[in-house]
C-alpha positions, 0 to 999 in steps of 0.5 A, spaced: 529 130 611 528 125 617 534 129 621 530 135 620 523 132 623 527 129 629 531 135 630 525 140 630 520 141 635 515 144 630 509 139 629 508 143 622 515 142 620 515 134 622 508 133 618 511 137 612 517 132 612 512 126 613 508 128 608 513 129 603 515 122 604 509 119 602 509 114 596 517 112 598 518 105 599 525 106 603 525 101 608 529 106 612 523 110 613 519 105 617 522 106 624 521 113 624 514 113 621 512 108 626 515 111 632 511 118 630 505 114 628 505 111 635 507 116 640 508 123 637 504 128 641 501 132 635 495 129 631 497 132 625 504 129 625 501 122 627 496 123 621 502 125 616 506 119 619 500 114 617 499 117 610 507 116 609 506 109 611 501 107 606 507 105 601 510 101 606 503 097 608 505 090 605 510 090 611 506 086 617 509 091 622 506 097 618 500 094 617 499 092 624 501 099 626 496 102 621 490 098 624 492 100 631 492 107 629 485 106 626 482 103 632 486 106 638 488 113 636 484 119 640 484 123 633 479 122 628 483 125 622 489 120 624 484 114 624 481 116 617 488 117 614 490 110 617 484 107 614 485 110 607 493 108 608 490 101 609 486 101 603 489 097 597 485 101 592 489 106 588 488 113 589 486 117 583 484 125 583 476 126 582 474 128 575 472 136 575 465 134 574 464 128 578 459 129 584 455 134 580 
């Protein structure tokens, strides 16, 4: 899958690949995701990379990169995803009647 993300010029495909990697903890994902968060031209891809890095956030380099994304990315959605990826709280789906 990473080969597809590297080979395509389509940011939607890169973002979809990174979205599919969310939750995986394979250390081989670290470098390509960090590179994409730091330098991909597409905010969609940077946000997807930030989301996929959540499961690796205990790594000091990943944590630092997410903090950099939160503080310095030009896109608000990337900042939001970086913030959520730094959050230690487990995520849960909202209850159907929650918020009424």
